[in-house]
Structures are given as C-alpha cells and as structure tokens.
PyMOL Python script that loads the backbone (N, CA, C, O; Angstrom):
from pymol import cmd

cmd.read_pdbstr("""\
ATOM      1  N   UNK A   1      20.518-125.364-146.323  1.00  0.00           N
ATOM      2  CA  UNK A   1      21.699-124.621-146.736  1.00  0.00           C
ATOM      3  C   UNK A   1      21.625-123.190-146.191  1.00  0.00           C
ATOM      4  O   UNK A   1      20.649-122.482-146.438  1.00  0.00           O
ATOM      5  N   UNK A   2      22.642-122.772-145.458  1.00  0.00           N
ATOM      6  CA  UNK A   2      22.665-121.438-144.859  1.00  0.00           C
ATOM      7  C   UNK A   2      23.204-120.408-145.862  1.00  0.00           C
ATOM      8  O   UNK A   2      24.093-120.699-146.662  1.00  0.00           O
ATOM      9  N   UNK A   3      22.644-119.213-145.795  1.00  0.00           N
ATOM     10  CA  UNK A   3      23.116-118.126-146.654  1.00  0.00           C
ATOM     11  C   UNK A   3      24.385-117.535-146.066  1.00  0.00           C
ATOM     12  O   UNK A   3      24.569-117.517-144.849  1.00  0.00           O
ATOM     13  N   UNK A   4      25.248-117.058-146.930  1.00  0.00           N
ATOM     14  CA  UNK A   4      26.496-116.431-146.498  1.00  0.00           C
ATOM     15  C   UNK A   4      26.208-115.067-145.873  1.00  0.00           C
ATOM     16  O   UNK A   4      25.382-114.318-146.395  1.00  0.00           O
ATOM     17  N   UNK A   5      26.874-114.730-144.764  1.00  0.00           N
ATOM     18  CA  UNK A   5      26.694-113.408-144.157  1.00  0.00           C
ATOM     19  C   UNK A   5      27.525-112.333-144.872  1.00  0.00           C
ATOM     20  O   UNK A   5      27.469-111.161-144.500  1.00  0.00           O
ATOM     21  N   UNK A   6      28.285-112.722-145.885  1.00  0.00           N
ATOM     22  CA  UNK A   6      29.144-111.785-146.610  1.00  0.00           C
ATOM     23  C   UNK A   6      28.439-111.341-147.883  1.00  0.00           C
ATOM     24  O   UNK A   6      28.012-112.160-148.696  1.00  0.00           O
ATOM     25  N   UNK A   7      28.327-110.023-148.040  1.00  0.00           N
ATOM     26  CA  UNK A   7      27.651-109.467-149.211  1.00  0.00           C
ATOM     27  C   UNK A   7      28.313-108.142-149.598  1.00  0.00           C
ATOM     28  O   UNK A   7      28.839-107.448-148.728  1.00  0.00           O
ATOM     29  N   UNK A   8      28.300-107.779-150.875  1.00  0.00           N
ATOM     30  CA  UNK A   8      28.854-106.487-151.277  1.00  0.00           C
ATOM     31  C   UNK A   8      27.921-105.342-150.864  1.00  0.00           C
ATOM     32  O   UNK A   8      26.710-105.406-151.072  1.00  0.00           O
ATOM     33  N   UNK A   9      28.502-104.306-150.282  1.00  0.00           N
ATOM     34  CA  UNK A   9      27.753-103.145-149.790  1.00  0.00           C
ATOM     35  C   UNK A   9      28.531-101.887-150.143  1.00  0.00           C
ATOM     36  O   UNK A   9      29.756-101.855-150.021  1.00  0.00           O
ATOM     37  N   UNK A  10      27.822-100.850-150.580  1.00  0.00           N
ATOM     38  CA  UNK A  10      28.474 -99.562-150.831  1.00  0.00           C
ATOM     39  C   UNK A  10      28.639 -98.822-149.504  1.00  0.00           C
ATOM     40  O   UNK A  10      27.666 -98.607-148.781  1.00  0.00           O
ATOM     41  N   UNK A  11      29.869 -98.438-149.192  1.00  0.00           N
ATOM     42  CA  UNK A  11      30.183 -97.629-148.010  1.00  0.00           C
ATOM     43  C   UNK A  11      30.329 -96.181-148.479  1.00  0.00           C
ATOM     44  O   UNK A  11      31.031 -95.905-149.451  1.00  0.00           O
ATOM     45  N   UNK A  12      29.666 -95.268-147.789  1.00  0.00           N
ATOM     46  CA  UNK A  12      29.696 -93.846-148.146  1.00  0.00           C
ATOM     47  C   UNK A  12      30.601 -93.088-147.183  1.00  0.00           C
ATOM     48  O   UNK A  12      30.515 -93.266-145.968  1.00  0.00           O
ATOM     49  N   UNK A  13      31.468 -92.244-147.733  1.00  0.00           N
ATOM     50  CA  UNK A  13      32.285 -91.329-146.946  1.00  0.00           C
ATOM     51  C   UNK A  13      31.877 -89.919-147.357  1.00  0.00           C
ATOM     52  O   UNK A  13      32.095 -89.502-148.494  1.00  0.00           O
ATOM     53  N   UNK A  14      31.282 -89.191-146.414  1.00  0.00           N
ATOM     54  CA  UNK A  14      30.753 -87.855-146.698  1.00  0.00           C
ATOM     55  C   UNK A  14      31.743 -86.763-146.339  1.00  0.00           C
ATOM     56  O   UNK A  14      32.517 -86.893-145.391  1.00  0.00           O
ATOM     57  N   UNK A  15      31.709 -85.693-147.105  1.00  0.00           N
ATOM     58  CA  UNK A  15      32.440 -84.454-146.814  1.00  0.00           C
ATOM     59  C   UNK A  15      33.937 -84.656-146.601  1.00  0.00           C
ATOM     60  O   UNK A  15      34.517 -84.062-145.691  1.00  0.00           O
ATOM     61  N   UNK A  16      34.562 -85.479-147.420  1.00  0.00           N
ATOM     62  CA  UNK A  16      36.009 -85.676-147.326  1.00  0.00           C
ATOM     63  C   UNK A  16      36.746 -84.533-148.004  1.00  0.00           C
ATOM     64  O   UNK A  16      36.248 -83.927-148.953  1.00  0.00           O
ATOM     65  N   UNK A  17      37.929 -84.253-147.505  1.00  0.00           N
ATOM     66  CA  UNK A  17      38.787 -83.290-148.184  1.00  0.00           C
ATOM     67  C   UNK A  17      39.288 -83.928-149.483  1.00  0.00           C
ATOM     68  O   UNK A  17      39.355 -85.152-149.597  1.00  0.00           O
ATOM     69  N   UNK A  18      39.631 -83.098-150.442  1.00  0.00           N
ATOM     70  CA  UNK A  18      39.992 -83.551-151.779  1.00  0.00           C
ATOM     71  C   UNK A  18      41.134 -84.572-151.780  1.00  0.00           C
ATOM     72  O   UNK A  18      41.126 -85.501-152.588  1.00  0.00           O
ATOM     73  N   UNK A  19      42.107 -84.413-150.891  1.00  0.00           N
ATOM     74  CA  UNK A  19      43.253 -85.326-150.920  1.00  0.00           C
ATOM     75  C   UNK A  19      42.894 -86.748-150.470  1.00  0.00           C
ATOM     76  O   UNK A  19      43.712 -87.655-150.617  1.00  0.00           O
ATOM     77  N   UNK A  20      41.694 -86.962-149.927  1.00  0.00           N
ATOM     78  CA  UNK A  20      41.238 -88.302-149.573  1.00  0.00           C
ATOM     79  C   UNK A  20      40.659 -89.056-150.775  1.00  0.00           C
ATOM     80  O   UNK A  20      40.457 -90.268-150.699  1.00  0.00           O
ATOM     81  N   UNK A  21      40.393 -88.361-151.874  1.00  0.00           N
ATOM     82  CA  UNK A  21      39.832 -88.986-153.071  1.00  0.00           C
ATOM     83  C   UNK A  21      40.947 -89.654-153.870  1.00  0.00           C
ATOM     84  O   UNK A  21      41.279 -89.243-154.982  1.00  0.00           O
ATOM     85  N   UNK A  22      41.499 -90.675-153.277  1.00  0.00           N
ATOM     86  CA  UNK A  22      42.621 -91.430-153.813  1.00  0.00           C
ATOM     87  C   UNK A  22      42.327 -92.895-153.542  1.00  0.00           C
ATOM     88  O   UNK A  22      41.882 -93.246-152.450  1.00  0.00           O
ATOM     89  N   UNK A  23      42.570 -93.751-154.522  1.00  0.00           N
ATOM     90  CA  UNK A  23      42.223 -95.172-154.390  1.00  0.00           C
ATOM     91  C   UNK A  23      42.846 -95.799-153.149  1.00  0.00           C
ATOM     92  O   UNK A  23      42.164 -96.497-152.399  1.00  0.00           O
ATOM     93  N   UNK A  24      44.128 -95.558-152.927  1.00  0.00           N
ATOM     94  CA  UNK A  24      44.827 -96.174-151.798  1.00  0.00           C
ATOM     95  C   UNK A  24      44.243 -95.709-150.463  1.00  0.00           C
ATOM     96  O   UNK A  24      44.043 -96.518-149.557  1.00  0.00           O
ATOM     97  N   UNK A  25      43.975 -94.431-150.342  1.00  0.00           N
ATOM     98  CA  UNK A  25      43.419 -93.885-149.099  1.00  0.00           C
ATOM     99  C   UNK A  25      41.996 -94.391-148.867  1.00  0.00           C
ATOM    100  O   UNK A  25      41.667 -94.831-147.765  1.00  0.00           O
ATOM    101  N   UNK A  26      41.152 -94.332-149.899  1.00  0.00           N
ATOM    102  CA  UNK A  26      39.765 -94.788-149.753  1.00  0.00           C
ATOM    103  C   UNK A  26      39.694 -96.281-149.456  1.00  0.00           C
ATOM    104  O   UNK A  26      38.898 -96.705-148.618  1.00  0.00           O
ATOM    105  N   UNK A  27      40.512 -97.080-150.129  1.00  0.00           N
ATOM    106  CA  UNK A  27      40.517 -98.515-149.853  1.00  0.00           C
ATOM    107  C   UNK A  27      41.024 -98.784-148.434  1.00  0.00           C
ATOM    108  O   UNK A  27      40.538 -99.698-147.767  1.00  0.00           O
ATOM    109  N   UNK A  28      41.988 -98.003-147.974  1.00  0.00           N
ATOM    110  CA  UNK A  28      42.470 -98.149-146.601  1.00  0.00           C
ATOM    111  C   UNK A  28      41.374 -97.867-145.587  1.00  0.00           C
ATOM    112  O   UNK A  28      41.219 -98.603-144.612  1.00  0.00           O
ATOM    113  N   UNK A  29      40.613 -96.802-145.814  1.00  0.00           N
ATOM    114  CA  UNK A  29      39.518 -96.473-144.907  1.00  0.00           C
ATOM    115  C   UNK A  29      38.410 -97.510-144.998  1.00  0.00           C
ATOM    116  O   UNK A  29      37.842 -97.889-143.974  1.00  0.00           O
ATOM    117  N   UNK A  30      38.092 -97.973-146.189  1.00  0.00           N
ATOM    118  CA  UNK A  30      37.019 -98.946-146.377  1.00  0.00           C
ATOM    119  C   UNK A  30      37.382-100.314-145.803  1.00  0.00           C
ATOM    120  O   UNK A  30      36.496-101.088-145.441  1.00  0.00           O
ATOM    121  N   UNK A  31      38.666-100.613-145.720  1.00  0.00           N
ATOM    122  CA  UNK A  31      39.095-101.926-145.207  1.00  0.00           C
ATOM    123  C   UNK A  31      38.760-102.104-143.728  1.00  0.00           C
ATOM    124  O   UNK A  31      38.830-103.220-143.213  1.00  0.00           O
ATOM    125  N   UNK A  32      38.401-101.031-143.043  1.00  0.00           N
ATOM    126  CA  UNK A  32      37.925-101.120-141.657  1.00  0.00           C
ATOM    127  C   UNK A  32      36.661-101.981-141.604  1.00  0.00           C
ATOM    128  O   UNK A  32      36.410-102.669-140.615  1.00  0.00           O
ATOM    129  N   UNK A  33      35.868-101.936-142.678  1.00  0.00           N
ATOM    130  CA  UNK A  33      34.577-102.617-142.714  1.00  0.00           C
ATOM    131  C   UNK A  33      34.627-103.978-143.401  1.00  0.00           C
ATOM    132  O   UNK A  33      33.800-104.845-143.114  1.00  0.00           O
ATOM    133  N   UNK A  34      35.579-104.176-144.300  1.00  0.00           N
ATOM    134  CA  UNK A  34      35.664-105.423-145.050  1.00  0.00           C
ATOM    135  C   UNK A  34      36.660-105.285-146.185  1.00  0.00           C
ATOM    136  O   UNK A  34      37.489-104.375-146.183  1.00  0.00           O
ATOM    137  N   UNK A  35      36.581-106.185-147.154  1.00  0.00           N
ATOM    138  CA  UNK A  35      37.509-106.173-148.277  1.00  0.00           C
ATOM    139  C   UNK A  35      36.999-105.237-149.366  1.00  0.00           C
ATOM    140  O   UNK A  35      35.955-105.501-149.962  1.00  0.00           O
ATOM    141  N   UNK A  36      37.729-104.133-149.642  1.00  0.00           N
ATOM    142  CA  UNK A  36      37.311-103.203-150.694  1.00  0.00           C
ATOM    143  C   UNK A  36      37.370-103.879-152.066  1.00  0.00           C
ATOM    144  O   UNK A  36      38.315-104.604-152.374  1.00  0.00           O
ATOM    145  N   UNK A  37      36.350-103.629-152.879  1.00  0.00           N
ATOM    146  CA  UNK A  37      36.282-104.218-154.210  1.00  0.00           C
ATOM    147  C   UNK A  37      36.487-103.200-155.322  1.00  0.00           C
ATOM    148  O   UNK A  37      37.237-103.444-156.267  1.00  0.00           O
ATOM    149  N   UNK A  38      35.815-102.054-155.205  1.00  0.00           N
ATOM    150  CA  UNK A  38      35.943-101.027-156.239  1.00  0.00           C
ATOM    151  C   UNK A  38      35.415 -99.693-155.736  1.00  0.00           C
ATOM    152  O   UNK A  38      34.670 -99.626-154.758  1.00  0.00           O
ATOM    153  N   UNK A  39      35.824 -98.619-156.434  1.00  0.00           N
ATOM    154  CA  UNK A  39      35.289 -97.281-156.179  1.00  0.00           C
ATOM    155  C   UNK A  39      34.200 -97.024-157.207  1.00  0.00           C
ATOM    156  O   UNK A  39      34.168 -97.672-158.253  1.00  0.00           O
ATOM    157  N   UNK A  40      33.307 -96.085-156.918  1.00  0.00           N
ATOM    158  CA  UNK A  40      32.281 -95.780-157.905  1.00  0.00           C
ATOM    159  C   UNK A  40      32.856 -94.904-159.020  1.00  0.00           C
ATOM    160  O   UNK A  40      33.922 -94.308-158.868  1.00  0.00           O
ATOM    161  N   UNK A  41      32.141 -94.837-160.130  1.00  0.00           N
ATOM    162  CA  UNK A  41      32.613 -94.120-161.307  1.00  0.00           C
ATOM    163  C   UNK A  41      32.768 -92.619-161.071  1.00  0.00           C
ATOM    164  O   UNK A  41      33.631 -91.984-161.677  1.00  0.00           O
ATOM    165  N   UNK A  42      31.941 -92.049-160.197  1.00  0.00           N
ATOM    166  CA  UNK A  42      32.016 -90.609-159.936  1.00  0.00           C
ATOM    167  C   UNK A  42      33.335 -90.233-159.267  1.00  0.00           C
ATOM    168  O   UNK A  42      33.840 -89.132-159.484  1.00  0.00           O
ATOM    169  N   UNK A  43      33.894 -91.118-158.468  1.00  0.00           N
ATOM    170  CA  UNK A  43      35.190 -90.847-157.843  1.00  0.00           C
ATOM    171  C   UNK A  43      36.277 -90.901-158.898  1.00  0.00           C
ATOM    172  O   UNK A  43      37.134 -90.019-158.962  1.00  0.00           O
ATOM    173  N   UNK A  44      36.244 -91.934-159.724  1.00  0.00           N
ATOM    174  CA  UNK A  44      37.241 -92.097-160.772  1.00  0.00           C
ATOM    175  C   UNK A  44      37.231 -90.904-161.723  1.00  0.00           C
ATOM    176  O   UNK A  44      38.291 -90.439-162.142  1.00  0.00           O
ATOM    177  N   UNK A  45      36.054 -90.409-162.065  1.00  0.00           N
ATOM    178  CA  UNK A  45      35.926 -89.274-162.978  1.00  0.00           C
ATOM    179  C   UNK A  45      36.026 -87.933-162.263  1.00  0.00           C
ATOM    180  O   UNK A  45      36.011 -86.890-162.917  1.00  0.00           O
ATOM    181  N   UNK A  46      36.127 -87.934-160.937  1.00  0.00           N
ATOM    182  CA  UNK A  46      36.158 -86.735-160.092  1.00  0.00           C
ATOM    183  C   UNK A  46      34.987 -85.814-160.460  1.00  0.00           C
ATOM    184  O   UNK A  46      35.159 -84.607-160.625  1.00  0.00           O
ATOM    185  N   UNK A  47      33.804 -86.406-160.584  1.00  0.00           N
ATOM    186  CA  UNK A  47      32.634 -85.618-160.963  1.00  0.00           C
ATOM    187  C   UNK A  47      31.699 -85.334-159.788  1.00  0.00           C
ATOM    188  O   UNK A  47      30.792 -84.511-159.909  1.00  0.00           O
ATOM    189  N   UNK A  48      31.909 -86.005-158.656  1.00  0.00           N
ATOM    190  CA  UNK A  48      31.086 -85.755-157.467  1.00  0.00           C
ATOM    191  C   UNK A  48      32.001 -85.772-156.252  1.00  0.00           C
ATOM    192  O   UNK A  48      32.487 -86.831-155.854  1.00  0.00           O
ATOM    193  N   UNK A  49      32.234 -84.614-155.665  1.00  0.00           N
ATOM    194  CA  UNK A  49      33.154 -84.513-154.543  1.00  0.00           C
ATOM    195  C   UNK A  49      32.450 -84.406-153.194  1.00  0.00           C
ATOM    196  O   UNK A  49      33.110 -84.200-152.176  1.00  0.00           O
ATOM    197  N   UNK A  50      31.128 -84.540-153.164  1.00  0.00           N
ATOM    198  CA  UNK A  50      30.403 -84.450-151.902  1.00  0.00           C
ATOM    199  C   UNK A  50      30.398 -85.777-151.145  1.00  0.00           C
ATOM    200  O   UNK A  50      30.222 -85.800-149.927  1.00  0.00           O
ATOM    201  N   UNK A  51      30.593 -86.882-151.869  1.00  0.00           N
ATOM    202  CA  UNK A  51      30.581 -88.203-151.248  1.00  0.00           C
ATOM    203  C   UNK A  51      31.486 -89.143-152.042  1.00  0.00           C
ATOM    204  O   UNK A  51      31.537 -89.097-153.271  1.00  0.00           O
ATOM    205  N   UNK A  52      32.192 -89.988-151.309  1.00  0.00           N
ATOM    206  CA  UNK A  52      33.002 -91.036-151.936  1.00  0.00           C
ATOM    207  C   UNK A  52      32.369 -92.369-151.583  1.00  0.00           C
ATOM    208  O   UNK A  52      32.045 -92.619-150.422  1.00  0.00           O
ATOM    209  N   UNK A  53      32.193 -93.227-152.581  1.00  0.00           N
ATOM    210  CA  UNK A  53      31.589 -94.545-152.338  1.00  0.00           C
ATOM    211  C   UNK A  53      32.580 -95.629-152.717  1.00  0.00           C
ATOM    212  O   UNK A  53      33.236 -95.564-153.757  1.00  0.00           O
ATOM    213  N   UNK A  54      32.674 -96.639-151.841  1.00  0.00           N
ATOM    214  CA  UNK A  54      33.539 -97.787-152.093  1.00  0.00           C
ATOM    215  C   UNK A  54      32.707 -99.040-151.865  1.00  0.00           C
ATOM    216  O   UNK A  54      32.020 -99.162-150.850  1.00  0.00           O
ATOM    217  N   UNK A  55      32.770 -99.965-152.808  1.00  0.00           N
ATOM    218  CA  UNK A  55      32.083-101.240-152.674  1.00  0.00           C
ATOM    219  C   UNK A  55      32.954-102.166-151.842  1.00  0.00           C
ATOM    220  O   UNK A  55      34.124-102.383-152.156  1.00  0.00           O
ATOM    221  N   UNK A  56      32.369-102.714-150.769  1.00  0.00           N
ATOM    222  CA  UNK A  56      33.114-103.520-149.807  1.00  0.00           C
ATOM    223  C   UNK A  56      32.383-104.843-149.594  1.00  0.00           C
ATOM    224  O   UNK A  56      31.154-104.881-149.536  1.00  0.00           O
ATOM    225  N   UNK A  57      33.145-105.922-149.479  1.00  0.00           N
ATOM    226  CA  UNK A  57      32.567-107.202-149.048  1.00  0.00           C
ATOM    227  C   UNK A  57      32.395-107.130-147.542  1.00  0.00           C
ATOM    228  O   UNK A  57      33.376-107.171-146.799  1.00  0.00           O
ATOM    229  N   UNK A  58      31.164-107.025-147.092  1.00  0.00           N
ATOM    230  CA  UNK A  58      30.866-106.829-145.681  1.00  0.00           C
ATOM    231  C   UNK A  58      30.335-108.122-145.075  1.00  0.00           C
ATOM    232  O   UNK A  58      29.446-108.760-145.637  1.00  0.00           O
ATOM    233  N   UNK A  59      30.884-108.501-143.931  1.00  0.00           N
ATOM    234  CA  UNK A  59      30.434-109.685-143.208  1.00  0.00           C
ATOM    235  C   UNK A  59      29.452-109.231-142.136  1.00  0.00           C
ATOM    236  O   UNK A  59      29.853-108.658-141.123  1.00  0.00           O
ATOM    237  N   UNK A  60      28.168-109.488-142.361  1.00  0.00           N
ATOM    238  CA  UNK A  60      27.138-109.030-141.438  1.00  0.00           C
ATOM    239  C   UNK A  60      27.111-109.798-140.121  1.00  0.00           C
ATOM    240  O   UNK A  60      26.384-109.424-139.200  1.00  0.00           O
ATOM    241  N   UNK A  61      27.888-110.856-140.028  1.00  0.00           N
ATOM    242  CA  UNK A  61      27.953-111.590-138.762  1.00  0.00           C
ATOM    243  C   UNK A  61      28.942-110.930-137.793  1.00  0.00           C
ATOM    244  O   UNK A  61      29.016-111.321-136.628  1.00  0.00           O
ATOM    245  N   UNK A  62      29.703-109.933-138.266  1.00  0.00           N
ATOM    246  CA  UNK A  62      30.681-109.226-137.445  1.00  0.00           C
ATOM    247  C   UNK A  62      30.132-107.858-137.022  1.00  0.00           C
ATOM    248  O   UNK A  62      29.263-107.296-137.689  1.00  0.00           O
ATOM    249  N   UNK A  63      30.651-107.329-135.902  1.00  0.00           N
ATOM    250  CA  UNK A  63      30.318-105.962-135.489  1.00  0.00           C
ATOM    251  C   UNK A  63      31.235-105.004-136.241  1.00  0.00           C
ATOM    252  O   UNK A  63      32.415-105.287-136.445  1.00  0.00           O
ATOM    253  N   UNK A  64      30.674-103.863-136.650  1.00  0.00           N
ATOM    254  CA  UNK A  64      31.435-102.856-137.379  1.00  0.00           C
ATOM    255  C   UNK A  64      31.215-101.495-136.723  1.00  0.00           C
ATOM    256  O   UNK A  64      30.138-101.235-136.187  1.00  0.00           O
ATOM    257  N   UNK A  65      32.231-100.622-136.761  1.00  0.00           N
ATOM    258  CA  UNK A  65      32.077 -99.292-136.154  1.00  0.00           C
ATOM    259  C   UNK A  65      31.070 -98.443-136.928  1.00  0.00           C
ATOM    260  O   UNK A  65      30.952 -98.568-138.147  1.00  0.00           O
ATOM    261  N   UNK A  66      30.358 -97.595-136.226  1.00  0.00           N
ATOM    262  CA  UNK A  66      29.444 -96.663-136.880  1.00  0.00           C
ATOM    263  C   UNK A  66      30.161 -95.377-137.258  1.00  0.00           C
ATOM    264  O   UNK A  66      29.702 -94.629-138.121  1.00  0.00           O
ATOM    265  N   UNK A  67      31.293 -95.126-136.605  1.00  0.00           N
ATOM    266  CA  UNK A  67      32.121 -93.975-136.965  1.00  0.00           C
ATOM    267  C   UNK A  67      33.566 -94.269-136.606  1.00  0.00           C
ATOM    268  O   UNK A  67      33.849 -95.083-135.727  1.00  0.00           O
ATOM    269  N   UNK A  68      34.471 -93.599-137.293  1.00  0.00           N
ATOM    270  CA  UNK A  68      35.899 -93.815-137.096  1.00  0.00           C
ATOM    271  C   UNK A  68      36.608 -92.482-137.254  1.00  0.00           C
ATOM    272  O   UNK A  68      36.331 -91.744-138.199  1.00  0.00           O
ATOM    273  N   UNK A  69      37.523 -92.160-136.339  1.00  0.00           N
ATOM    274  CA  UNK A  69      38.287 -90.922-136.404  1.00  0.00           C
ATOM    275  C   UNK A  69      39.327 -91.023-137.509  1.00  0.00           C
ATOM    276  O   UNK A  69      40.096 -91.983-137.550  1.00  0.00           O
ATOM    277  N   UNK A  70      39.359 -90.049-138.400  1.00  0.00           N
ATOM    278  CA  UNK A  70      40.325 -89.984-139.494  1.00  0.00           C
ATOM    279  C   UNK A  70      41.151 -88.731-139.295  1.00  0.00           C
ATOM    280  O   UNK A  70      40.601 -87.633-139.205  1.00  0.00           O
ATOM    281  N   UNK A  71      42.457 -88.877-139.224  1.00  0.00           N
ATOM    282  CA  UNK A  71      43.333 -87.719-139.094  1.00  0.00           C
ATOM    283  C   UNK A  71      44.222 -87.832-137.877  1.00  0.00           C
ATOM    284  O   UNK A  71      44.300 -88.879-137.235  1.00  0.00           O
ATOM    285  N   UNK A  72      44.889 -86.737-137.572  1.00  0.00           N
ATOM    286  CA  UNK A  72      45.778 -86.697-136.420  1.00  0.00           C
ATOM    287  C   UNK A  72      44.968 -86.468-135.148  1.00  0.00           C
ATOM    288  O   UNK A  72      43.753 -86.282-135.208  1.00  0.00           O
ATOM    289  N   UNK A  73      45.632 -86.482-134.007  1.00  0.00           N
ATOM    290  CA  UNK A  73      44.915 -86.258-132.744  1.00  0.00           C
ATOM    291  C   UNK A  73      44.399 -84.830-132.642  1.00  0.00           C
ATOM    292  O   UNK A  73      43.426 -84.574-131.934  1.00  0.00           O
ATOM    293  N   UNK A  74      45.041 -83.894-133.344  1.00  0.00           N
ATOM    294  CA  UNK A  74      44.638 -82.482-133.283  1.00  0.00           C
ATOM    295  C   UNK A  74      43.651 -82.126-134.377  1.00  0.00           C
ATOM    296  O   UNK A  74      42.677 -81.414-134.133  1.00  0.00           O
ATOM    297  N   UNK A  75      43.898 -82.620-135.587  1.00  0.00           N
ATOM    298  CA  UNK A  75      43.072 -82.226-136.719  1.00  0.00           C
ATOM    299  C   UNK A  75      42.575 -83.478-137.434  1.00  0.00           C
ATOM    300  O   UNK A  75      43.371 -84.330-137.829  1.00  0.00           O
ATOM    301  N   UNK A  76      41.277 -83.585-137.596  1.00  0.00           N
ATOM    302  CA  UNK A  76      40.679 -84.720-138.269  1.00  0.00           C
ATOM    303  C   UNK A  76      39.177 -84.658-138.143  1.00  0.00           C
ATOM    304  O   UNK A  76      38.617 -83.621-137.784  1.00  0.00           O
ATOM    305  N   UNK A  77      38.528 -85.756-138.434  1.00  0.00           N
ATOM    306  CA  UNK A  77      37.070 -85.808-138.306  1.00  0.00           C
ATOM    307  C   UNK A  77      36.602 -87.244-138.275  1.00  0.00           C
ATOM    308  O   UNK A  77      37.343 -88.164-138.618  1.00  0.00           O
ATOM    309  N   UNK A  78      35.328 -87.427-137.846  1.00  0.00           N
ATOM    310  CA  UNK A  78      34.720 -88.751-137.805  1.00  0.00           C
ATOM    311  C   UNK A  78      34.125 -89.049-139.148  1.00  0.00           C
ATOM    312  O   UNK A  78      33.554 -90.121-139.346  1.00  0.00           O
TER     313      UNK A  78
END
""", "prot")
cmd.dss("prot")
cmd.show_as("cartoon", "prot")
cmd.util.cbc("prot")
cmd.orient("prot")
C-alpha cells in the first residue's frame, strides 16, 4: 500500500503588510501551493503580525514555487 503524497503543511508568509492579514487574501496566496484548510489562531486574534501561517493540503509529488511575486509590477514583494 502506497502512502499518499498529500499532507497538511503550515505555509509561512513573512513580513506582510497589515492589509494582507485577511482570510480571503491569505487563502488566495496559499492556494498557489495547495488547498488552504485554516489560518492559525494568532492571525485570527491579530496577536502576531510578523508572520501569517496557513495550513495547506500540499501534494509533495508536485513542484511548487519557492517564491512568488505579490503586488503590482511597480510595487510588491516576493
């Protein structure tokens, strides 16, 4: 019996601007890697703004980006 390559993994987004700490935006960004499942409690309580964590169902048999540009062509970040 083969093990499934899909497993829940916490994805970290560092140094985001405050307006990115929104469920819809974070789930949209996390969906690049897999199916978003939930945000961590610190995001919901807005108690830790240095990092946003989203639990994602990640398929390890697929290739995933190590970085992704977020924002407009002029202003944004990886």
